[in-house]
N, C-alpha and C positions, 0 to 999 in steps of 0.2 A: 822576222821570218819565222822564228819559232812560234810566236803568237799566232801567225797566220796558219802554220801547220797544225797547231793545236785546235784551232777553230775548224779546220777541215776535218780533222779526225773526229772531233765532237759531232760535227754535222753528219759524218758518215755513220757513226755509231747510232745516232738518233734515227736516221733513215732505216738502218738495218733493224733496229728495235721495233720501229713502227711496222715494217714489213712482217716481222715475226709475229707481232701481236695480231695483225690483220689476217695472216695465214692461219694462226691458231683459232681466231674467231670464226673464220670461214669453215674450218674443220669441225668446230664444236657445234655451231648453230644447227647444221643439218644432221648431226650425229644421231639425235633422237629418231629422226625419220629414216636414216640409213639402217639402223638396227631394229626398227619396228616393222612388224611385230616379232617379238622374241619367243612367244608362246601362243597357244590358242586364244582367240578373242571371243569373249562372251557378249552376244548381242541380245539385249533384253527387249522383248515385245510385251508391253504391260497389259495384254489382253489374252483371252483364250485363242487357240489356233483357229484359223479359218477366216479371219478378218482381213481388211485391206492392209493394215500394217504388217501382219504376219506374211501375207503374200508378197508384198513389196520387199520386206526385210529379207526373206529367204532368197528371193530372186537375185538381189544385189549382193547379199552375203556370200552366195556360192561363187560369184565372179570375183569378189574381193579375195576369197581364199585362193583362187587360181592365180591372181596377179601378185599377191603379197606373200604367198608361200606358207601360210599358216591357216589352220581351221578357223572359221568364223561360225560359232555355234549359237543357234537361236535358242533362247530360253523364254518361255511364256510365263510371265508372272502377273496373273490377272488379279483384279480387285480394286475397289474404290475408284472406279472410272479412270483407271490407269495410274492412280497415285502411288500404289504400292510398288510397282516395278520402277516407276520414275524416281521415287525416293531412294530406292536401292542403288540406282546408277548415280544419283547425285552424291551419295555418300561413299562411292567406291574410290579406289586408288586412281588418281588422275594420270595414268600412264598409257591410256589408249587401249587397254586390254579389256575394258568393260564399256560397252556402247549402248545407246538407247535408240530404238526406232520409235521416235516420239510423234504423236499425232495431235490433232486439233484440241481434243478434250483436255489432255493432261498439260498442254503447253499454252493454250490460249483461253481456256475456260475455268479450269479448276481453281485458279487463284482468286477468281471472283465468286466462287461457288462453295468451296469447302473450307471450313474453319480449321485452324491448326493443321494446315496441309502437310507440313513437314519438309517442304522444299519451296524454293522460289525459282521458277523457270528462267527468269532473266538473270538471276544472281548465281545459281548453283549449277547451271549447265552451259557447256560451250557448244554453240551451233556449229555443225560441220557442213551438211549439204541437204538441200531439199530434194527428195526423191520423186514425188509425184503429187499432183493435185487432182482429185477426182470428184465428180458429182455424186450425190447420194441417189440411189435408185429406189423409187417408191414401188415396192413390190407387194403382191398379195398372193394368196394360195391359188392354185390352178382352179379349184372348185368354187372360188368366190363368185357370187351372183352378179358382179359388176366387172367391167373391163375398162372403165374410165374413171378419172378423178371425180368428175361430176356425178357419176353413178354411185361412187363410194360415199361422197358427201350426202347424196340423197338418202342412201341407206342409213347413214348415221342420224337422220332425223327421226327414224322410227325406233332405233335401238342403238345402244352404245357399242362402238367398235373399239377393240383393243389394239394399241400399236406398240410393237416391240422396239427396244433400242439396245445398243451394245453396252449400255450402262447409263446410269443417271448422270446428267450433265454432259453427255456426248453430243456431237452435232446432230445425230439422228433423233435424240431426245428433243432438242430444241426445234428441229424441223417439224416434228409432230406437234409440239406445243404451239408453234407459230401458225401452222395450218389450222389447228383447232381454234385459235384466237381469231384469225383473219376470216374464217368461214363460219364461226359460231357452231362448230360441229361437236357432236357428243363422242369424244375420244377419251380413252383412259390409257395411261402409260404402264407398260410392263417392262422393267429393266432386266437385262441379262449381263453376264460377265464376258461379253464379247459378241462379235457378229456371228461366229460359228454356231453357238448354242441358240441364238435368236433365229437364225435361218432354219435350223433343224425344227424348231417348234412352229415356225411359220409354214414350212412344208407339210408338217403334220396337222395343220389346221388348228393349233392351240392358241394362236393369236391371229388377228385379222389383217395386219399390215405392218410394214417395216421400212423405214428409210435406211437402207443398207449402203455401205460403201460400194460403188459400182463394181469393182473387180470381184468382190466376194459374192455378189449376186449373179454375175454373168453365167457361171456354169448351170445354175438352177433355171435361169431364164431360157438358156439354150436347150436344156433338157426338157423344157415344157412343164416343170413342176411348179414354177412360179410365173405370174404374169407381171410384166413391167408396165406400170401406168404412166409414170412421168419421171423426170429427173429434177433434182433440187437446185441445180445451178441456174444462173441468170440467162444462159444461152443453152441451146440444145447440144447434146453430146455427139461428136462425130462418130462415135462407136454405135450410136442408136439414133440416127437422125430423124426417124419417124416418131420417136417418143417425144411428146411435148414437155416443156418445162412446167413445173407446178404453177408458176405465175400465169402461163398461158391457159393451162387446163382448168384452174380454179378462178381465173379472172381476178387475180390480186397482184398488186404492184410490189416491187422491191423484194421479192422472195429469191434470195441467192445465198444458199448455204452449200459449202463444199467441205470435203474431208481431205486433209493433206497429211503426208508422212515424210519425215526427214530423219537424218542421223545426228545424234548428239553425244557428247562425252561429258564427264565431270569437269567443272569449271577450270581447274588449274592444269588441265592437260596441255603439254607443251605445244606452242603454236606450230612447230615443225610437223608434229604428228597430225594436228588438225588440218594443216595445209596439204599434207600428203593424202590424207583420206578424202579431202574435198576434191583434189585433182583426180583421184582414182574413181570416186563415185560419179563425178561429172563425165568422165571418160566412158565408164560403163553404161551410163544412161544414153549415150549416143551410139552404142553398138547397135547395128541394124536389127539383130534378133531381139535384143532387150527392148529397144525402142518400139518395135512392132508389137511385141507382147503387151507392153504397157498401154500403148495407144489402142490396141484391140479391146483392152479392158476399160477403155474410157478415160485413161489417165492423161493429163497434160504434164509434159516434162518441162521443168523450169530450172536449168542449171543456175545456181546462185553461189556467190561467195559467202563465207561465214558471216561477214558483216551484213550483207544483203538479207540473209536468212534471219538475222536478229531483228532487222527492221520489219520484215514480213511478219514475224511473230508479234511484234508490238501492234501492228495495224490490225491483225486478226483478233488480238486480245481486246482492242478497243471496240471492234465490231460486235463481239459476243457480249461485252458488257452492256452495249445498247440493247441487244436482243433479250438479255436477262431482265433488264429494267422493263422492256415492253411487255414481255409475257408475264412478269410478276411471279415466275416460278421460283421456289426455294428448294434447297437441298433437304429440308426437314420433311 
């Protein structure tokens, strides 16, 4: 009888201990998320103000501040096609208080393009959420003597046209190089430190054309200071259904280049914080006013899990490696 009582007591103690451990674990796991953020969050956009990442980053950061009760402060750290700002975030404390609005260039292209990059996007960053995928808008100054892609290509036969980009090795750079290659046109590349400065010079007539992220170009197109000739995506944009794709307008196949922006954190950021940010950003993207604003700017909204975003990055990286090999363009 005593032996049986002892076994009962031991079993009861074991159950109680297990329940205590489970309760402790349940309390500890979400603790990071429950107390986060505990101070202002710095959101790094690795380009000058005025580009697609800057626009999307500010739009979502404002709503994150409202829902999470702390300031989300945008910091523009331009340079080296997004590498400088990205490297800064990759080396930051992994506590969720430094985030990156990462785009195609610094996350899918730079590793194939820049030697001694200083970061590995797959190793050093934790994917959080994909904010938007947008076509590039092929835009030219209002006073350009052509209003179609065919007319622009014809003009390039008699003299060289300059095309701007938001930086060497960005999607806009490769879109210009790919169009040059596929149409045997006389184009020369002029890189800037972001879409904002590139657009300013395009409006001023200092360059002839620019594959800009669609949201950044929309205000100038609506104001009539720029002409939209085509979009770079494989299908037409619902925001500008009358604008042809480059593939249609130039009669070339498989021309499909887009720009995307998402949120990322330093690699060792706790999963609970990453999960909370993913849920909040995906919720914000579905808010009627945010969704309408992004879609009006030509953005496609794709709510993804962090794991799905990591897979998306890998597929984009593979695509741009193929484009780099096809164009033969180097960073030198």
